[in-house]
LODO-667448 format. One record per residue (C-alpha): x, y, z; residue in one letter. Coordinates in pm, 1 decimal, always signed. Example, Ala and Ser with C-alpha at 12.3 -4.5 7.8 and 13.67 -1.06 7.14 Angstrom:
2
<pt u="+1230.0" v="-450.0" w="+780.0" type="A"/>
<pt u="+1367.0" v="-106.0" w="+714.0" type="S"/>
% end
This chain:
315
<pt u="+2529.5" v="+1382.1" w="+2831.2" type="X"/>
<pt u="+2383.7" v="+1267.6" w="+3161.4" type="X"/>
<pt u="+2144.9" v="+989.7" w="+3261.4" type="X"/>
<pt u="+1845.9" v="+973.8" w="+3497.4" type="X"/>
<pt u="+1741.5" v="+606.1" w="+3479.0" type="X"/>
<pt u="+1389.2" v="+497.7" w="+3564.5" type="X"/>
<pt u="+1539.8" v="+188.3" w="+3730.5" type="X"/>
<pt u="+1866.2" v="+142.1" w="+3923.0" type="X"/>
<pt u="+2159.5" v="+127.5" w="+3673.6" type="X"/>
<pt u="+2261.1" v="-218.2" w="+3795.5" type="X"/>
<pt u="+1914.3" v="-353.0" w="+3718.3" type="X"/>
<pt u="+1923.6" v="-207.7" w="+3367.0" type="X"/>
<pt u="+2271.8" v="-355.2" w="+3314.6" type="X"/>
<pt u="+2158.7" v="-703.0" w="+3423.0" type="X"/>
<pt u="+1856.1" v="-682.4" w="+3192.6" type="X"/>
<pt u="+2080.0" v="-578.5" w="+2902.1" type="X"/>
<pt u="+2321.5" v="-869.7" w="+2961.8" type="X"/>
<pt u="+2034.8" v="-1121.0" w="+2979.2" type="X"/>
<pt u="+1876.6" v="-985.6" w="+2660.2" type="X"/>
<pt u="+2206.0" v="-995.0" w="+2468.8" type="X"/>
<pt u="+2267.3" v="-1352.9" w="+2582.0" type="X"/>
<pt u="+1918.6" v="-1459.4" w="+2472.9" type="X"/>
<pt u="+1956.3" v="-1285.0" w="+2137.8" type="X"/>
<pt u="+2292.7" v="-1459.4" w="+2076.9" type="X"/>
<pt u="+2131.4" v="-1795.8" w="+2147.3" type="X"/>
<pt u="+1851.6" v="-1706.5" w="+1907.3" type="X"/>
<pt u="+2102.9" v="-1615.8" w="+1635.8" type="X"/>
<pt u="+2286.0" v="-1943.2" w="+1685.7" type="X"/>
<pt u="+1962.8" v="-2138.2" w="+1645.9" type="X"/>
<pt u="+1866.3" v="-1940.7" w="+1334.3" type="X"/>
<pt u="+2208.5" v="-2003.3" w="+1183.5" type="X"/>
<pt u="+2179.7" v="-2377.3" w="+1234.3" type="X"/>
<pt u="+1830.1" v="-2401.6" w="+1087.0" type="X"/>
<pt u="+1822.0" v="-2140.8" w="+811.1" type="X"/>
<pt u="+2185.7" v="-2097.1" w="+719.6" type="X"/>
<pt u="+2374.9" v="-1770.1" w="+715.1" type="X"/>
<pt u="+2127.4" v="-1575.8" w="+501.8" type="X"/>
<pt u="+2176.9" v="-1201.0" w="+506.9" type="X"/>
<pt u="+1803.6" v="-1129.9" w="+549.3" type="X"/>
<pt u="+1802.1" v="-1341.3" w="+864.6" type="X"/>
<pt u="+2107.4" v="-1161.9" w="+1001.3" type="X"/>
<pt u="+1965.3" v="-816.7" w="+930.5" type="X"/>
<pt u="+1630.7" v="-896.5" w="+1092.1" type="X"/>
<pt u="+1804.2" v="-1040.7" w="+1398.3" type="X"/>
<pt u="+2028.9" v="-733.1" w="+1425.6" type="X"/>
<pt u="+1736.2" v="-493.0" w="+1382.6" type="X"/>
<pt u="+1524.3" v="-654.0" w="+1653.4" type="X"/>
<pt u="+1820.9" v="-679.5" w="+1890.8" type="X"/>
<pt u="+1906.1" v="-313.6" w="+1832.5" type="X"/>
<pt u="+1544.2" v="-210.1" w="+1895.6" type="X"/>
<pt u="+1542.2" v="-383.3" w="+2235.1" type="X"/>
<pt u="+1874.8" v="-226.5" w="+2331.7" type="X"/>
<pt u="+1751.7" v="+118.2" w="+2225.6" type="X"/>
<pt u="+1451.8" v="+79.1" w="+2457.0" type="X"/>
<pt u="+1688.9" v="-3.4" w="+2742.5" type="X"/>
<pt u="+1896.7" v="+304.9" w="+2660.1" type="X"/>
<pt u="+1577.8" v="+513.5" w="+2663.0" type="X"/>
<pt u="+1498.0" v="+368.4" w="+3007.6" type="X"/>
<pt u="+1826.7" v="+519.3" w="+3125.4" type="X"/>
<pt u="+1682.5" v="+861.9" w="+3028.2" type="X"/>
<pt u="+1979.6" v="+1020.8" w="+2852.9" type="X"/>
<pt u="+1976.5" v="+1398.5" w="+2834.0" type="X"/>
<pt u="+2179.0" v="+1715.1" w="+2804.5" type="X"/>
<pt u="+2222.9" v="+1942.2" w="+3104.7" type="X"/>
<pt u="+2201.3" v="+2319.7" w="+3057.2" type="X"/>
<pt u="+2309.1" v="+2415.8" w="+3407.7" type="X"/>
<pt u="+2081.4" v="+2526.0" w="+3689.1" type="X"/>
<pt u="+1770.7" v="+2716.2" w="+3602.1" type="X"/>
<pt u="+1679.2" v="+3008.8" w="+3820.3" type="X"/>
<pt u="+1343.3" v="+3056.9" w="+3980.8" type="X"/>
<pt u="+1269.8" v="+3346.4" w="+3744.3" type="X"/>
<pt u="+1143.8" v="+3112.7" w="+3472.0" type="X"/>
<pt u="+855.3" v="+3222.6" w="+3252.4" type="X"/>
<pt u="+601.3" v="+3015.1" w="+3442.2" type="X"/>
<pt u="+679.3" v="+2926.4" w="+3798.5" type="X"/>
<pt u="+584.9" v="+2591.6" w="+3941.1" type="X"/>
<pt u="+387.9" v="+2559.4" w="+4263.3" type="X"/>
<pt u="+502.7" v="+2205.6" w="+4330.0" type="X"/>
<pt u="+456.3" v="+2077.1" w="+4684.0" type="X"/>
<pt u="+173.9" v="+2324.9" w="+4741.1" type="X"/>
<pt u="-175.3" v="+2217.7" w="+4847.3" type="X"/>
<pt u="-459.4" v="+2441.6" w="+4730.6" type="X"/>
<pt u="-803.4" v="+2399.9" w="+4890.8" type="X"/>
<pt u="-1111.4" v="+2551.8" w="+4724.4" type="X"/>
<pt u="-1413.6" v="+2602.5" w="+4953.7" type="X"/>
<pt u="-1717.6" v="+2671.6" w="+4736.0" type="X"/>
<pt u="-2057.4" v="+2799.1" w="+4850.1" type="X"/>
<pt u="-2314.3" v="+2603.5" w="+4643.9" type="X"/>
<pt u="-2619.4" v="+2731.8" w="+4830.0" type="X"/>
<pt u="-2911.0" v="+2901.7" w="+4653.6" type="X"/>
<pt u="-2732.9" v="+3234.8" w="+4709.8" type="X"/>
<pt u="-2476.3" v="+3137.1" w="+4445.1" type="X"/>
<pt u="-2750.8" v="+3138.2" w="+4178.9" type="X"/>
<pt u="-2825.7" v="+3511.0" w="+4228.4" type="X"/>
<pt u="-2730.2" v="+3708.6" w="+3916.4" type="X"/>
<pt u="-2580.5" v="+4017.5" w="+4080.8" type="X"/>
<pt u="-2216.7" v="+3950.9" w="+3999.6" type="X"/>
<pt u="-2037.2" v="+4155.9" w="+3736.4" type="X"/>
<pt u="-2237.7" v="+4215.4" w="+3419.6" type="X"/>
<pt u="-2551.7" v="+4036.7" w="+3541.3" type="X"/>
<pt u="-2374.2" v="+3705.5" w="+3584.7" type="X"/>
<pt u="-2459.1" v="+3459.4" w="+3857.0" type="X"/>
<pt u="-2225.3" v="+3443.4" w="+4150.8" type="X"/>
<pt u="-2149.1" v="+3082.0" w="+4062.0" type="X"/>
<pt u="-2030.9" v="+3191.0" w="+3716.1" type="X"/>
<pt u="-1781.0" v="+3422.5" w="+3879.1" type="X"/>
<pt u="-1670.6" v="+3150.3" w="+4120.2" type="X"/>
<pt u="-1611.4" v="+2902.5" w="+3837.5" type="X"/>
<pt u="-1408.0" v="+3153.5" w="+3639.4" type="X"/>
<pt u="-1199.5" v="+3246.4" w="+3943.4" type="X"/>
<pt u="-1122.9" v="+2882.6" w="+4029.6" type="X"/>
<pt u="-1013.0" v="+2819.0" w="+3671.1" type="X"/>
<pt u="-780.0" v="+3118.8" w="+3690.6" type="X"/>
<pt u="-635.9" v="+3001.9" w="+4022.5" type="X"/>
<pt u="-564.0" v="+2657.4" w="+3880.2" type="X"/>
<pt u="-356.6" v="+2834.2" w="+3614.3" type="X"/>
<pt u="-201.0" v="+3051.7" w="+3883.6" type="X"/>
<pt u="-50.0" v="+2753.3" w="+4064.3" type="X"/>
<pt u="+84.3" v="+2505.4" w="+3805.7" type="X"/>
<pt u="+206.8" v="+2181.3" w="+3955.2" type="X"/>
<pt u="+8.2" v="+2222.1" w="+4279.3" type="X"/>
<pt u="-226.3" v="+1969.5" w="+4436.3" type="X"/>
<pt u="-592.4" v="+2077.9" w="+4446.6" type="X"/>
<pt u="-892.5" v="+1983.4" w="+4657.7" type="X"/>
<pt u="-1252.0" v="+2104.1" w="+4621.6" type="X"/>
<pt u="-1491.0" v="+2123.4" w="+4918.7" type="X"/>
<pt u="-1850.5" v="+2231.1" w="+4853.2" type="X"/>
<pt u="-2095.3" v="+2343.9" w="+5118.4" type="X"/>
<pt u="-2435.0" v="+2493.4" w="+5196.9" type="X"/>
<pt u="-2599.7" v="+2370.5" w="+5518.6" type="X"/>
<pt u="-2353.5" v="+2077.9" w="+5511.4" type="X"/>
<pt u="-2027.9" v="+2014.5" w="+5329.5" type="X"/>
<pt u="-1881.8" v="+1747.6" w="+5103.9" type="X"/>
<pt u="-1542.2" v="+1671.5" w="+4958.5" type="X"/>
<pt u="-1615.6" v="+1697.0" w="+4586.1" type="X"/>
<pt u="-1253.0" v="+1653.2" w="+4477.4" type="X"/>
<pt u="-985.2" v="+1494.8" w="+4699.1" type="X"/>
<pt u="-638.7" v="+1646.6" w="+4707.9" type="X"/>
<pt u="-475.0" v="+1558.6" w="+4376.3" type="X"/>
<pt u="-227.3" v="+1688.5" w="+4118.5" type="X"/>
<pt u="-468.8" v="+1595.0" w="+3839.4" type="X"/>
<pt u="-567.2" v="+1950.2" w="+3749.1" type="X"/>
<pt u="-660.3" v="+1838.2" w="+3396.4" type="X"/>
<pt u="-946.3" v="+1624.3" w="+3529.1" type="X"/>
<pt u="-1042.3" v="+1883.9" w="+3789.8" type="X"/>
<pt u="-1132.0" v="+2143.6" w="+3526.9" type="X"/>
<pt u="-1445.3" v="+1957.6" w="+3401.0" type="X"/>
<pt u="-1552.6" v="+1916.0" w="+3762.9" type="X"/>
<pt u="-1521.7" v="+2291.1" w="+3815.4" type="X"/>
<pt u="-1712.2" v="+2360.7" w="+3491.9" type="X"/>
<pt u="-2003.3" v="+2152.1" w="+3626.5" type="X"/>
<pt u="-2023.7" v="+2339.6" w="+3956.9" type="X"/>
<pt u="-2376.7" v="+2468.6" w="+4013.7" type="X"/>
<pt u="-2599.5" v="+2568.1" w="+4305.1" type="X"/>
<pt u="-2758.5" v="+2286.5" w="+4500.2" type="X"/>
<pt u="-3128.7" v="+2213.8" w="+4432.6" type="X"/>
<pt u="-3382.2" v="+2459.0" w="+4569.6" type="X"/>
<pt u="-3474.2" v="+2228.8" w="+4861.0" type="X"/>
<pt u="-3142.2" v="+2330.8" w="+5020.1" type="X"/>
<pt u="-3301.4" v="+2633.8" w="+5187.3" type="X"/>
<pt u="-3112.7" v="+2961.5" w="+5216.3" type="X"/>
<pt u="-3214.6" v="+3008.5" w="+5579.7" type="X"/>
<pt u="-3035.1" v="+2683.5" w="+5672.8" type="X"/>
<pt u="-2698.6" v="+2772.0" w="+5516.4" type="X"/>
<pt u="-2393.5" v="+2760.6" w="+5738.9" type="X"/>
<pt u="-2114.4" v="+2973.5" w="+5593.7" type="X"/>
<pt u="-1859.4" v="+2771.1" w="+5791.8" type="X"/>
<pt u="-2007.2" v="+2429.4" w="+5711.9" type="X"/>
<pt u="-1679.3" v="+2324.9" w="+5547.8" type="X"/>
<pt u="-1479.5" v="+2380.8" w="+5868.3" type="X"/>
<pt u="-1450.2" v="+2017.4" w="+5980.0" type="X"/>
<pt u="-1378.4" v="+1879.2" w="+5631.8" type="X"/>
<pt u="-1112.3" v="+2143.3" w="+5578.0" type="X"/>
<pt u="-954.9" v="+2077.2" w="+5917.5" type="X"/>
<pt u="-913.5" v="+1704.8" w="+5852.0" type="X"/>
<pt u="-794.5" v="+1765.1" w="+5495.6" type="X"/>
<pt u="-526.9" v="+2003.2" w="+5623.6" type="X"/>
<pt u="-413.9" v="+1750.3" w="+5884.5" type="X"/>
<pt u="-395.6" v="+1473.2" w="+5623.4" type="X"/>
<pt u="-204.3" v="+1696.1" w="+5381.5" type="X"/>
<pt u="+43.6" v="+1789.4" w="+5652.8" type="X"/>
<pt u="+105.3" v="+1423.1" w="+5733.2" type="X"/>
<pt u="+130.4" v="+1307.9" w="+5372.4" type="X"/>
<pt u="+332.8" v="+1606.9" w="+5248.5" type="X"/>
<pt u="+518.1" v="+1729.0" w="+5558.9" type="X"/>
<pt u="+718.7" v="+2003.8" w="+5385.5" type="X"/>
<pt u="+433.6" v="+2139.6" w="+5173.7" type="X"/>
<pt u="+244.2" v="+2467.8" w="+5195.3" type="X"/>
<pt u="-134.7" v="+2478.4" w="+5216.2" type="X"/>
<pt u="-340.6" v="+2760.7" w="+5067.0" type="X"/>
<pt u="-713.7" v="+2801.0" w="+5135.3" type="X"/>
<pt u="-943.3" v="+2995.7" w="+4900.4" type="X"/>
<pt u="-1301.8" v="+3049.7" w="+5014.2" type="X"/>
<pt u="-1570.9" v="+3149.8" w="+4761.0" type="X"/>
<pt u="-1909.4" v="+3264.0" w="+4888.9" type="X"/>
<pt u="-2149.1" v="+3534.5" w="+4994.5" type="X"/>
<pt u="-2151.2" v="+3469.4" w="+5369.4" type="X"/>
<pt u="-2501.6" v="+3319.2" w="+5409.9" type="X"/>
<pt u="-2663.8" v="+3660.7" w="+5440.5" type="X"/>
<pt u="-3022.2" v="+3530.2" w="+5474.2" type="X"/>
<pt u="-2947.4" v="+3234.2" w="+5698.7" type="X"/>
<pt u="-3103.9" v="+3191.6" w="+6042.2" type="X"/>
<pt u="-2901.3" v="+2879.0" w="+6120.5" type="X"/>
<pt u="-2623.7" v="+2891.1" w="+6380.5" type="X"/>
<pt u="-2297.8" v="+2977.1" w="+6209.5" type="X"/>
<pt u="-1995.2" v="+2762.8" w="+6279.5" type="X"/>
<pt u="-1632.6" v="+2866.2" w="+6295.9" type="X"/>
<pt u="-1315.6" v="+2765.3" w="+6116.4" type="X"/>
<pt u="-1058.3" v="+2636.3" w="+6360.4" type="X"/>
<pt u="-766.0" v="+2503.7" w="+6157.0" type="X"/>
<pt u="-463.5" v="+2368.8" w="+6337.3" type="X"/>
<pt u="-219.7" v="+2649.0" w="+6412.5" type="X"/>
<pt u="+19.2" v="+2698.0" w="+6122.7" type="X"/>
<pt u="-176.9" v="+2467.1" w="+5890.8" type="X"/>
<pt u="-287.9" v="+2749.6" w="+5658.0" type="X"/>
<pt u="+1.0" v="+2926.1" w="+5484.1" type="X"/>
<pt u="-205.5" v="+3165.6" w="+5275.1" type="X"/>
<pt u="-507.9" v="+3213.4" w="+5055.8" type="X"/>
<pt u="-806.5" v="+3445.6" w="+5062.8" type="X"/>
<pt u="-1178.9" v="+3472.7" w="+5130.7" type="X"/>
<pt u="-1358.4" v="+3601.2" w="+4820.0" type="X"/>
<pt u="-1695.4" v="+3771.7" w="+4857.8" type="X"/>
<pt u="-1948.8" v="+3768.0" w="+4569.3" type="X"/>
<pt u="-2262.0" v="+3964.7" w="+4497.9" type="X"/>
<pt u="-2422.6" v="+4286.7" w="+4614.6" type="X"/>
<pt u="-2614.8" v="+4109.8" w="+4892.2" type="X"/>
<pt u="-2319.5" v="+3936.3" w="+5051.0" type="X"/>
<pt u="-2268.2" v="+3924.6" w="+5424.2" type="X"/>
<pt u="-1938.1" v="+4111.0" w="+5436.4" type="X"/>
<pt u="-1899.4" v="+4109.0" w="+5818.1" type="X"/>
<pt u="-1948.8" v="+3731.8" w="+5817.2" type="X"/>
<pt u="-1696.2" v="+3685.5" w="+5539.0" type="X"/>
<pt u="-1442.1" v="+3902.7" w="+5714.9" type="X"/>
<pt u="-1492.3" v="+3695.1" w="+6029.5" type="X"/>
<pt u="-1420.1" v="+3376.8" w="+5829.9" type="X"/>
<pt u="-1109.5" v="+3537.7" w="+5683.2" type="X"/>
<pt u="-989.6" v="+3621.5" w="+6032.8" type="X"/>
<pt u="-1051.8" v="+3265.5" w="+6150.0" type="X"/>
<pt u="-851.8" v="+3124.4" w="+5858.5" type="X"/>
<pt u="-580.2" v="+3386.0" w="+5893.9" type="X"/>
<pt u="-615.8" v="+3506.8" w="+5534.0" type="X"/>
<pt u="-730.1" v="+3840.5" w="+5386.7" type="X"/>
<pt u="-1081.1" v="+3918.5" w="+5268.6" type="X"/>
<pt u="-1114.8" v="+4020.9" w="+4901.2" type="X"/>
<pt u="-1423.1" v="+4187.8" w="+4753.5" type="X"/>
<pt u="-1481.3" v="+4024.2" w="+4413.3" type="X"/>
<pt u="-1721.5" v="+4295.2" w="+4307.9" type="X"/>
<pt u="-1436.5" v="+4521.1" w="+4197.4" type="X"/>
<pt u="-1412.2" v="+4362.9" w="+3850.4" type="X"/>
<pt u="-1038.5" v="+4299.7" w="+3869.3" type="X"/>
<pt u="-887.1" v="+3974.8" w="+3748.6" type="X"/>
<pt u="-835.4" v="+3713.1" w="+4016.4" type="X"/>
<pt u="-457.2" v="+3725.7" w="+3964.7" type="X"/>
<pt u="-460.9" v="+4090.8" w="+4075.0" type="X"/>
<pt u="-683.6" v="+4010.5" w="+4372.2" type="X"/>
<pt u="-481.6" v="+3720.0" w="+4508.8" type="X"/>
<pt u="-258.6" v="+3842.1" w="+4791.8" type="X"/>
<pt u="+101.5" v="+3734.1" w="+4828.5" type="X"/>
<pt u="+90.8" v="+3382.3" w="+4973.1" type="X"/>
<pt u="+461.0" v="+3306.2" w="+4976.2" type="X"/>
<pt u="+410.0" v="+3022.9" w="+4726.2" type="X"/>
<pt u="+569.5" v="+3033.5" w="+4380.6" type="X"/>
<pt u="+355.0" v="+3208.8" w="+4121.6" type="X"/>
<pt u="+383.8" v="+3255.3" w="+3746.4" type="X"/>
<pt u="+597.4" v="+3540.6" w="+3623.5" type="X"/>
<pt u="+733.6" v="+3628.0" w="+3964.4" type="X"/>
<pt u="+1086.8" v="+3763.7" w="+3952.5" type="X"/>
<pt u="+1353.1" v="+3612.8" w="+4175.0" type="X"/>
<pt u="+1723.0" v="+3658.3" w="+4219.0" type="X"/>
<pt u="+1827.7" v="+3318.4" w="+4348.1" type="X"/>
<pt u="+1870.4" v="+2991.7" w="+4167.3" type="X"/>
<pt u="+1626.2" v="+2713.8" w="+4237.3" type="X"/>
<pt u="+1902.2" v="+2455.3" w="+4227.0" type="X"/>
<pt u="+1706.5" v="+2248.5" w="+3972.8" type="X"/>
<pt u="+1900.4" v="+2143.6" w="+3667.0" type="X"/>
<pt u="+1754.3" v="+2254.4" w="+3335.0" type="X"/>
<pt u="+1766.8" v="+1943.8" w="+3117.1" type="X"/>
<pt u="+1670.1" v="+1831.5" w="+2766.8" type="X"/>
<pt u="+1564.3" v="+1465.4" w="+2762.4" type="X"/>
<pt u="+1671.5" v="+1256.9" w="+2461.4" type="X"/>
<pt u="+1494.1" v="+929.8" w="+2540.6" type="X"/>
<pt u="+1241.7" v="+997.1" w="+2263.7" type="X"/>
<pt u="+1515.9" v="+972.1" w="+1998.2" type="X"/>
<pt u="+1590.7" v="+614.2" w="+2104.2" type="X"/>
<pt u="+1227.2" v="+510.0" w="+2145.9" type="X"/>
<pt u="+1136.5" v="+654.7" w="+1804.4" type="X"/>
<pt u="+1420.3" v="+465.9" w="+1635.9" type="X"/>
<pt u="+1322.7" v="+146.8" w="+1818.4" type="X"/>
<pt u="+961.6" v="+190.6" w="+1706.2" type="X"/>
<pt u="+1071.0" v="+215.2" w="+1340.1" type="X"/>
<pt u="+1281.1" v="-102.1" w="+1369.9" type="X"/>
<pt u="+994.9" v="-287.8" w="+1537.3" type="X"/>
<pt u="+759.1" v="-181.2" w="+1258.8" type="X"/>
<pt u="+996.1" v="-328.2" w="+1000.8" type="X"/>
<pt u="+1012.6" v="-653.1" w="+1199.8" type="X"/>
<pt u="+633.2" v="-659.9" w="+1228.8" type="X"/>
<pt u="+598.1" v="-608.4" w="+852.3" type="X"/>
<pt u="+851.1" v="-886.0" w="+780.1" type="X"/>
<pt u="+677.5" v="-1122.8" w="+1022.3" type="X"/>
<pt u="+336.1" v="-1064.3" w="+860.8" type="X"/>
<pt u="+490.4" v="-1116.4" w="+517.0" type="X"/>
<pt u="+647.3" v="-1449.2" w="+623.9" type="X"/>
<pt u="+318.3" v="-1560.5" w="+776.2" type="X"/>
<pt u="+132.5" v="-1491.8" w="+451.2" type="X"/>
<pt u="+395.6" v="-1675.7" w="+249.2" type="X"/>
<pt u="+370.0" v="-1977.3" w="+480.0" type="X"/>
<pt u="-7.6" v="-1989.2" w="+445.1" type="X"/>
<pt u="+13.8" v="-1961.0" w="+65.6" type="X"/>
<pt u="+274.1" v="-2237.2" w="+52.8" type="X"/>
<pt u="+54.7" v="-2467.3" w="+263.4" type="X"/>
<pt u="-241.8" v="-2394.5" w="+40.4" type="X"/>
<pt u="-41.7" v="-2485.8" w="-270.4" type="X"/>
<pt u="+67.6" v="-2826.2" w="-134.2" type="X"/>
<pt u="-275.0" v="-2915.8" w="+2.3" type="X"/>
<pt u="-428.9" v="-3185.2" w="-231.9" type="X"/>
% end
């Protein structure tokens, strides 16, 4: 059995000594006031044991199973930053994707699949049309991100198609990549662009100019029959990622190119060096919870008896 304490071991030891000393003083006081009744002793022992079990649980006992290799059933993409750039212009409402679905429907489904593709990663969502906005800051909270993705929809009609800038997210992405590199210096950053390339736009088109080496992989996904493929390929070249036609009907997992980041189900021959471990803290916390419930029941019972006794002696 091994331990992975949530606090330094010395701190836990000091807390345990203080608690035991306080409980011994409590027992001495109970003995002097109530006598050596067995019910008092058992309740004192049960509560003391419950507190000590919680301290043991804080030490996180567990059983090691050796090192687990990187060929686990579902790989983790920890320390990977994934940026989603989503075209929310009126073009994304066109229903020429797949079986008469809107392009936005396909984008939502693909983002959901990519979230599953990179478990443990940090995700950020940048939306754009003529301008861009950071709709979801870089975070590991994929559970809360999913409802945000499900609510993605085209901007209102007053965001005119002719004003769309396919590279409107360039500045936001650049600063997000810089911040991610500073906050997580050893991480990888993947950029996935979802759009149709602003085919009907007459606005000047910007360019993506990420810091050299800031983008470690990703893809530019093109949606719809009327997409601006040359424009999308130009964006892919600027980001240094491949262009992928999403009109082929394949699942997103088949369309995602090799990014060098860990992915589910990928075979590997080397060990990850991470110990495979079964935590046992829940055994101690569960036992402590049962003991505390007994003490709570006994305390409520004593309180009721005291109230009834006072009522009986009240004239």
